[in-house]
GUKOL-626042 format. One line per 4 residues: their letters; for each residue x, y, z of N, C-alpha, C. Coordinates in steps of 0.2 Angstrom, whole numbers. Layout:
REM GUKOL-626042
a = X:Y:Z:X:Y:Z:X:Y:Z; ...
***
This chain:
REM GUKOL-626042
mrav = 356:-630:-280:355:-638:-281:362:-642:-280; 361:-648:-279:367:-652:-279:369:-655:-286; 376:-655:-286:379:-657:-293:385:-660:-292; 387:-665:-296:394:-668:-296:398:-665:-301
lfhr = 403:-661:-299:407:-658:-304:415:-658:-302; 419:-656:-307:426:-656:-306:429:-649:-308; 433:-647:-304:437:-640:-305:443:-641:-309; 446:-647:-310:451:-648:-314:451:-655:-317
hggi = 454:-655:-323:454:-662:-326:459:-667:-322; 456:-673:-322:461:-678:-319:457:-685:-317; 459:-688:-312:456:-694:-310:449:-693:-306; 446:-699:-304:439:-698:-301:440:-694:-294
eelk = 446:-694:-292:446:-690:-285:445:-683:-286; 444:-680:-293:443:-674:-294:435:-672:-294; 431:-678:-294:424:-676:-293:421:-675:-287; 417:-669:-286:415:-667:-280:407:-666:-280
leev = 404:-668:-275:396:-667:-274:396:-660:-271; 394:-655:-274:394:-648:-271:387:-645:-272; 386:-640:-268:380:-636:-270:382:-630:-274; 377:-629:-279:380:-624:-284:373:-620:-286
ptpa = 373:-614:-289:366:-611:-291:363:-615:-297; 356:-615:-296:352:-619:-300:352:-615:-307; 354:-618:-312:354:-615:-319:347:-613:-321; 345:-607:-324:339:-605:-326:339:-605:-334
pgpg = 333:-606:-336:332:-608:-344:332:-601:-347; 336:-600:-352:336:-595:-357:331:-595:-362; 330:-590:-366:326:-591:-372:326:-597:-376; 321:-601:-377:322:-608:-381:324:-613:-377
dvqv = 325:-612:-371:328:-618:-366:323:-621:-362; 324:-627:-359:320:-630:-354:324:-631:-348; 321:-631:-342:324:-633:-336:321:-639:-334; 325:-644:-333:323:-651:-331:325:-653:-324
rvaa = 320:-655:-320:322:-658:-314:324:-666:-315; 330:-667:-314:333:-674:-316:330:-679:-311; 328:-685:-315:326:-691:-311:330:-696:-312; 335:-696:-318:340:-701:-319:344:-699:-323
caln = 350:-701:-323:356:-698:-328:361:-704:-329; 361:-707:-335:365:-713:-337:372:-711:-338; 377:-714:-336:384:-713:-337:386:-716:-344; 391:-713:-347:394:-715:-354:401:-714:-352
hldl = 406:-717:-357:413:-716:-358:414:-709:-359; 410:-705:-362:411:-698:-362:412:-694:-355; 409:-697:-350:410:-693:-344:417:-695:-342; 420:-700:-343:427:-701:-341:432:-697:-345
wvrr = 430:-697:-352:435:-693:-356:435:-685:-355; 429:-683:-353:428:-676:-352:431:-674:-345; 430:-678:-340:433:-677:-334:441:-678:-334; 443:-682:-338:451:-683:-339:454:-677:-343
gipg = 450:-675:-347:452:-669:-352:453:-672:-359; 450:-669:-364:450:-671:-370:456:-666:-374; 461:-669:-377:466:-665:-380:463:-661:-385; 465:-654:-385:463:-649:-389:456:-646:-388
aklp = 452:-648:-383:446:-646:-381:447:-642:-374; 445:-635:-375:446:-630:-369:439:-630:-366; 438:-632:-359:432:-633:-356:432:-628:-351; 427:-623:-350:427:-619:-344:425:-623:-338
lphv = 429:-622:-333:428:-626:-327:426:-621:-322; 422:-624:-317:421:-631:-315:415:-633:-321; 415:-641:-321:410:-643:-326:406:-649:-323; 401:-650:-326:396:-656:-324:395:-659:-330
tgad = 397:-666:-330:395:-671:-336:388:-674:-335; 387:-679:-339:380:-682:-339:376:-680:-345; 376:-685:-350:373:-683:-357:366:-686:-357; 364:-691:-354:358:-695:-354:353:-694:-349
vagt = 349:-690:-349:344:-687:-344:336:-689:-345; 333:-691:-340:326:-691:-340:324:-688:-334; 318:-684:-335:315:-681:-329:309:-677:-330; 307:-672:-327:301:-668:-327:303:-660:-329
vaav = 300:-658:-334:300:-650:-335:299:-646:-329; 303:-642:-327:302:-638:-321:301:-631:-323; 304:-628:-328:303:-622:-331:304:-621:-338; 301:-616:-342:303:-615:-348:306:-609:-350
gagv = 310:-608:-354:312:-601:-357:307:-597:-362; 308:-591:-363:304:-587:-368:304:-591:-374; 297:-592:-378:296:-594:-384:296:-602:-384; 296:-606:-378:295:-612:-378:287:-614:-377
rhvk = 284:-618:-382:277:-619:-382:276:-626:-382; 280:-631:-385:278:-637:-385:279:-642:-379; 282:-640:-374:282:-643:-368:281:-638:-363; 279:-640:-357:277:-635:-351:279:-639:-345
pgda = 280:-635:-339:281:-637:-333:277:-643:-331; 280:-648:-328:275:-655:-326:276:-660:-332; 279:-659:-338:279:-664:-343:285:-668:-341; 284:-674:-342:289:-680:-342:293:-680:-348
vvln = 299:-680:-348:303:-679:-354:309:-684:-354; 312:-686:-360:319:-688:-360:323:-683:-364; 329:-682:-363:332:-677:-366:337:-680:-372; 337:-677:-378:341:-679:-383:348:-676:-381
pgcs = 354:-680:-381:360:-677:-379:363:-672:-384; 361:-673:-390:365:-668:-396:363:-661:-395; 368:-656:-395:366:-649:-396:370:-647:-402; 366:-643:-406:369:-640:-412:367:-633:-413
cghc = 369:-629:-418:367:-623:-420:359:-622:-422; 357:-627:-424:349:-627:-426:347:-622:-432; 352:-619:-436:351:-616:-441:355:-617:-448; 360:-621:-447:364:-622:-453:361:-627:-457
rdcl = 364:-628:-463:361:-633:-468:360:-640:-465; 365:-642:-461:365:-649:-459:359:-650:-454; 358:-644:-449:354:-644:-444:347:-645:-447; 346:-641:-453:339:-640:-455:337:-645:-461
tgrd = 342:-650:-462:341:-656:-466:341:-663:-462; 340:-662:-456:340:-668:-451:346:-671:-450; 352:-668:-451:359:-670:-450:362:-666:-445; 358:-665:-440:361:-660:-434:368:-663:-432
nycr = 368:-669:-431:375:-672:-429:381:-671:-433; 380:-668:-439:385:-666:-444:387:-659:-443; 383:-655:-438:384:-648:-438:391:-647:-435; 394:-641:-438:401:-640:-435:401:-638:-427
tygl = 395:-636:-424:396:-634:-418:393:-640:-413; 392:-646:-416:389:-651:-413:392:-654:-407; 389:-655:-401:392:-658:-395:386:-660:-391; 388:-663:-385:383:-666:-381:383:-663:-375
lgei = 377:-664:-371:375:-662:-365:381:-665:-360; 384:-661:-355:389:-664:-352:396:-664:-355; 396:-662:-361:402:-661:-365:403:-654:-366; 399:-650:-370:400:-644:-372:396:-639:-367
rwgg = 391:-641:-363:387:-637:-359:386:-642:-353; 384:-639:-347:383:-643:-341:378:-648:-342; 379:-655:-339:376:-660:-340:371:-661:-335; 369:-668:-334:364:-671:-330:366:-673:-323
laey = 372:-674:-321:374:-676:-315:373:-670:-310; 367:-669:-309:365:-664:-305:357:-665:-304; 354:-661:-299:347:-661:-297:343:-657:-304; 346:-653:-307:342:-649:-312:347:-648:-318
vvap = 345:-648:-324:349:-647:-330:345:-643:-335; 349:-638:-338:345:-634:-344:348:-637:-350; 343:-637:-355:345:-640:-362:340:-636:-367; 342:-636:-373:338:-633:-378:331:-637:-378
aana = 326:-633:-379:319:-636:-379:318:-641:-384; 321:-640:-390:321:-645:-396:323:-652:-394; 327:-652:-388:330:-658:-386:325:-663:-382; 320:-660:-380:315:-663:-375:310:-667:-379
vpap = 310:-674:-378:306:-678:-381:301:-681:-376; 294:-681:-377:289:-683:-372:291:-690:-370; 291:-691:-363:292:-698:-361:285:-702:-361; 286:-708:-363:280:-713:-364:277:-714:-357
agva = 271:-715:-356:268:-717:-350:270:-724:-348; 272:-725:-341:273:-732:-339:280:-734:-339; 285:-729:-342:292:-731:-343:296:-727:-337; 299:-731:-333:303:-728:-328:309:-723:-331
pvtl = 310:-718:-327:315:-713:-330:322:-717:-330; 324:-721:-326:330:-725:-326:330:-729:-333; 325:-732:-335:325:-735:-341:327:-730:-347; 323:-724:-347:323:-719:-352:330:-717:-353
aavp = 333:-715:-347:340:-712:-347:345:-717:-350; 343:-723:-350:348:-728:-353:348:-728:-361; 343:-725:-364:343:-726:-371:346:-720:-375; 346:-714:-375:349:-710:-380:355:-711:-383
ttyl = 360:-710:-379:368:-710:-382:369:-716:-385; 368:-722:-382:370:-728:-385:366:-731:-390; 359:-730:-390:355:-733:-395:355:-728:-402; 356:-721:-400:356:-717:-406:363:-719:-410
tawq = 368:-720:-406:375:-721:-409:374:-728:-413; 371:-733:-410:371:-740:-413:367:-739:-419; 361:-736:-419:357:-736:-424:360:-733:-431; 363:-727:-429:366:-724:-435:372:-728:-437
mlfd = 376:-731:-434:381:-735:-436:379:-741:-440; 374:-744:-438:371:-750:-441:367:-749:-447; 362:-744:-446:357:-743:-452:358:-737:-456; 359:-731:-453:359:-725:-456:366:-724:-460
rgrl = 371:-726:-457:378:-727:-460:380:-733:-463; 378:-738:-459:380:-745:-462:376:-749:-466; 370:-747:-467:365:-750:-471:365:-758:-471; 364:-759:-464:365:-767:-462:358:-770:-465
rpge = 359:-776:-468:354:-779:-472:352:-786:-468; 346:-788:-469:344:-795:-465:348:-801:-468; 350:-805:-464:355:-811:-466:362:-809:-465; 364:-803:-464:372:-802:-463:374:-804:-456
tvlv = 381:-805:-456:384:-807:-450:387:-801:-447; 386:-799:-441:389:-793:-437:394:-796:-431; 400:-794:-431:404:-794:-425:404:-788:-421; 401:-789:-415:400:-784:-410:406:-784:-405
laag = 410:-779:-406:416:-779:-400:413:-776:-394; 417:-778:-388:415:-775:-382:407:-776:-381; 405:-782:-382:398:-782:-382:394:-782:-375; 398:-781:-369:395:-780:-363:395:-772:-362
agvg = 398:-768:-366:397:-761:-365:390:-759:-367; 388:-752:-365:381:-750:-366:379:-750:-374; 384:-747:-378:383:-747:-385:384:-754:-388; 387:-759:-385:387:-766:-387:381:-769:-387
vaai = 378:-768:-381:372:-771:-379:366:-768:-384; 366:-762:-385:361:-759:-390:363:-762:-397; 369:-763:-398:370:-765:-405:367:-772:-406; 368:-777:-401:365:-783:-401:358:-783:-403
qlck = 354:-779:-398:348:-779:-399:345:-777:-406; 348:-771:-409:346:-768:-415:348:-773:-421; 354:-776:-420:356:-781:-425:350:-787:-426; 348:-789:-420:343:-795:-421:336:-792:-423
lgga = 335:-785:-421:329:-782:-424:329:-782:-431; 336:-781:-434:337:-780:-441:338:-786:-444; 337:-792:-441:338:-799:-445:345:-801:-446; 349:-798:-442:357:-801:-443:359:-806:-438
tvia = 364:-809:-440:368:-814:-436:373:-810:-432; 373:-812:-425:378:-808:-421:383:-813:-418; 389:-810:-419:395:-814:-416:397:-808:-410; 396:-810:-404:397:-806:-398:404:-807:-396
aast = 408:-802:-395:415:-802:-392:416:-799:-385; 418:-802:-380:419:-798:-374:425:-801:-370; 427:-798:-365:433:-800:-361:432:-806:-356; 425:-807:-354:424:-812:-348:418:-816:-351
dakl = 419:-822:-348:413:-827:-349:407:-824:-347; 407:-821:-341:401:-818:-338:397:-814:-343; 401:-809:-346:398:-804:-350:395:-808:-356; 399:-813:-358:397:-817:-364:390:-821:-363
traa = 389:-822:-357:383:-826:-355:377:-821:-355; 378:-815:-353:373:-810:-353:372:-808:-360; 377:-807:-364:377:-806:-371:372:-811:-375; 373:-817:-374:368:-822:-376:361:-821:-374
aega = 360:-819:-368:353:-818:-366:350:-812:-370; 354:-808:-372:351:-802:-377:350:-803:-384; 352:-810:-386:352:-812:-393:357:-814:-397; 364:-813:-394:370:-815:-398:369:-822:-400
dhlv = 371:-823:-406:371:-831:-409:378:-834:-407; 383:-830:-407:389:-834:-406:393:-830:-401; 398:-833:-398:401:-829:-392:409:-830:-393; 413:-825:-392:420:-826:-392:423:-822:-386
nyat = 427:-825:-381:430:-822:-377:438:-820:-379; 438:-813:-381:444:-812:-384:451:-811:-379; 449:-812:-373:454:-813:-368:458:-820:-367; 454:-825:-369:457:-831:-369:456:-834:-376
qdlv = 453:-832:-380:452:-835:-388:456:-831:-393; 458:-833:-398:460:-829:-404:454:-827:-408; 453:-820:-407:447:-817:-410:446:-818:-418; 452:-817:-421:452:-818:-429:451:-826:-431
aevr = 454:-830:-427:453:-838:-428:446:-839:-427; 443:-837:-421:437:-839:-420:431:-837:-425; 432:-830:-427:428:-827:-432:429:-831:-439; 434:-832:-440:435:-837:-447:432:-844:-446
rltg = 432:-847:-440:429:-853:-439:422:-853:-440; 420:-848:-436:411:-847:-436:409:-845:-443; 413:-842:-447:410:-840:-454:412:-843:-459; 415:-849:-458:418:-854:-464:424:-850:-467
krgv = 428:-847:-463:434:-843:-466:432:-837:-470; 426:-835:-470:424:-829:-475:425:-823:-472; 423:-823:-465:424:-816:-461:417:-813:-461; 416:-808:-457:409:-805:-456:408:-799:-461
dfvf = 402:-798:-462:399:-793:-466:401:-786:-463; 400:-786:-457:400:-779:-453:404:-781:-447; 408:-775:-445:412:-775:-438:409:-769:-435; 406:-770:-429:404:-764:-425:410:-763:-420
ehtg = 414:-758:-422:420:-756:-418:419:-750:-414; 421:-750:-407:421:-744:-403:426:-745:-398; 431:-749:-398:436:-750:-394:443:-747:-395; 444:-746:-402:450:-743:-405:456:-747:-405
aatw = 461:-744:-403:468:-747:-405:469:-754:-403; 466:-757:-398:467:-763:-395:465:-768:-401; 459:-767:-404:455:-772:-408:455:-770:-415; 458:-764:-417:457:-762:-424:461:-767:-429
pqsi = 467:-769:-428:470:-773:-432:466:-780:-434; 463:-782:-428:459:-788:-428:453:-787:-432; 450:-781:-431:444:-780:-435:444:-780:-442; 450:-777:-444:451:-778:-452:452:-785:-454
lcaa = 455:-789:-450:456:-796:-452:450:-800:-452; 445:-797:-447:439:-801:-446:434:-800:-452; 435:-793:-456:430:-792:-460:431:-797:-467; 425:-798:-470:424:-802:-476:426:-797:-482
rggr = 428:-800:-487:429:-796:-493:423:-792:-495; 424:-786:-496:418:-781:-497:414:-779:-490; 417:-781:-485:414:-779:-478:414:-772:-476; 411:-771:-470:411:-764:-468:413:-764:-461
iatc = 417:-759:-459:419:-758:-452:416:-751:-450; 412:-751:-445:410:-745:-443:413:-743:-435; 416:-737:-435:418:-736:-428:415:-729:-425; 414:-729:-419:411:-723:-416:415:-721:-410
gats = 421:-724:-408:425:-723:-402:432:-726:-402; 435:-724:-397:442:-726:-396:444:-727:-390; 440:-731:-385:441:-732:-378:448:-734:-376; 451:-738:-381:458:-741:-379:463:-737:-382
gyda = 462:-732:-385:467:-728:-389:465:-726:-396; 467:-720:-398:465:-718:-404:470:-720:-411; 476:-721:-408:482:-721:-413:482:-728:-416; 477:-730:-419:477:-738:-422:481:-739:-428
rtdl = 484:-745:-428:488:-747:-434:483:-751:-439; 484:-747:-445:480:-750:-451:484:-753:-456; 483:-759:-458:488:-762:-463:483:-760:-470; 485:-756:-473:481:-754:-479:481:-759:-485
ryvf = 486:-764:-484:485:-769:-489:478:-773:-489; 476:-774:-483:470:-778:-482:464:-774:-484; 465:-767:-482:459:-763:-484:457:-762:-492; 463:-762:-495:461:-761:-503:461:-769:-506
skql = 464:-773:-503:464:-780:-507:457:-783:-505; 454:-782:-499:447:-785:-497:443:-780:-499; 444:-774:-501:439:-769:-503:434:-767:-498; 437:-766:-492:434:-764:-486:431:-757:-486
tiig = 426:-756:-483:423:-749:-482:424:-748:-474; 427:-742:-473:427:-740:-466:423:-734:-465; 419:-734:-460:414:-729:-459:415:-726:-452; 415:-719:-452:416:-715:-446:408:-714:-444
stmg = 407:-714:-437:400:-712:-435:400:-709:-429; 396:-704:-428:395:-700:-422:388:-699:-420; 385:-702:-415:379:-701:-412:374:-702:-418; 368:-699:-418:363:-699:-423:358:-693:-423
akgr = 355:-693:-429:350:-687:-430:345:-686:-424; 344:-680:-422:339:-679:-416:332:-683:-417; 330:-683:-423:324:-686:-424:324:-693:-423; 329:-696:-423:329:-703:-422:327:-706:-415
lfdl = 328:-701:-410:326:-703:-403:319:-705:-402; 315:-701:-407:307:-702:-407:306:-710:-409; 310:-712:-414:309:-719:-416:311:-723:-411; 316:-722:-408:319:-727:-402:314:-727:-397
vall = 312:-721:-395:306:-721:-389:300:-725:-391; 298:-725:-397:293:-729:-400:295:-737:-399; 301:-738:-401:303:-746:-400:303:-748:-393; 306:-744:-389:306:-744:-381:298:-746:-379
tagr = 294:-742:-381:287:-742:-379:284:-749:-381; 285:-751:-387:283:-757:-390:286:-763:-387; 292:-762:-383:295:-768:-380:300:-771:-386; 302:-768:-391:306:-771:-395:313:-769:-394
irpv = 315:-765:-390:321:-763:-387:321:-763:-379; 326:-765:-376:325:-766:-369:332:-764:-365; 334:-757:-364:340:-755:-361:342:-761:-355; 348:-762:-355:350:-766:-349:354:-761:-344
idrt = 351:-762:-337:354:-758:-332:358:-762:-328; 364:-761:-328:368:-765:-323:367:-764:-316; 366:-757:-315:365:-755:-308:363:-748:-308; 358:-746:-303:357:-738:-301:361:-737:-295
mpla = 363:-731:-295:366:-728:-289:365:-721:-287; 365:-719:-281:364:-712:-280:369:-707:-283; 367:-701:-284:371:-696:-287:378:-695:-283; 377:-696:-276:383:-695:-271:388:-700:-273
eaat = 387:-705:-276:391:-711:-277:394:-711:-285; 393:-705:-288:396:-704:-295:403:-706:-296; 407:-705:-291:414:-706:-292:415:-714:-292; 412:-717:-288:412:-725:-288:409:-727:-294
aqrl = 403:-724:-297:401:-727:-303:405:-726:-309; 409:-720:-309:413:-720:-315:420:-724:-314; 422:-726:-308:427:-730:-307:425:-738:-309; 418:-740:-308:417:-746:-311:416:-746:-318
leer = 415:-740:-321:415:-740:-329:422:-740:-331; 427:-737:-328:434:-737:-330:436:-744:-330; 434:-747:-325:438:-754:-323:433:-760:-327; 429:-758:-331:425:-762:-335:421:-768:-331
qvfg = 419:-766:-326:415:-770:-321:407:-770:-322; 405:-767:-328:399:-765:-329:396:-769:-336; 390:-772:-336:387:-775:-342:381:-770:-343; 381:-766:-348:375:-762:-349:376:-755:-347
kvvl = 372:-752:-343:372:-745:-341:372:-745:-334; 376:-739:-331:375:-737:-324:371:-731:-324; 366:-731:-320:361:-725:-320:362:-722:-313; 363:-715:-313:362:-712:-306:356:-708:-305
ep = 354:-708:-299:347:-704:-297:349:-699:-291; 347:-693:-292:348:-688:-287:345:-690:-281
***
């Protein structure tokens, strides 16, 4: 099969389209012919190299996959060759207390397709059969592939961990990113008011089209001052944070007394400055969050089928242009998702 892989960590120049052996499914696995694979910042981090993580090389990234089951391993009965599926990216041991109580993303072995095992930037991918969710009829693979990582992450941050309530005000940072777009849609689904923050007016215009109530360009405006103005100096109930060091101090200042800040990432750096005086004097809650429970993808697919969420696809590109696609993501030239097709 053809796959986009790297033999050593580094820049996009390390990505190569090569012919490699097609992986065969082991017991409890499915082999999926990839129809679409969406990119995430995870692809960039894994390719550059994550400190402390030792990854067997060469490696293929790609967490979000939609396609057709091509073969199944021993013991797999709930899916069969020919079934259209979307893959849950999360992989865990499947037998610990967390896995068996629906908290598989808390498992000590938890990781994603394309992170701890070969992913979907290829013509075929092998994944645990438990990760295969039936694809709804009439939904294109490109659309399905844009759902798992971003919507699972945003759902857990807002609802499972953040306990978002109707009527609350949420600041969504980097509102043009895939997870930012998902957050806007889910906030509106939950009855919240959204302040969308992004670095360009073009991204903010598109954020407004997704339902954002207020817009802040943090490249040209003072984010904290604008949030205070929009909230009558109160601040927001909830900060949806995933950009890290560059915005963390402002996130703390933007939160109202008793507010919550949920974070799932650190795209601008992990060594963020925290002024603890504001944390305790404002009685803030800081919430860490990673992905979401495996079963949540069924809920999200149902919402997609009902038209209540709608992934935004910035562009689709052929697998052979994976390096260009990752460069666009690195340069923040994307609103929503980039999806690759073999």
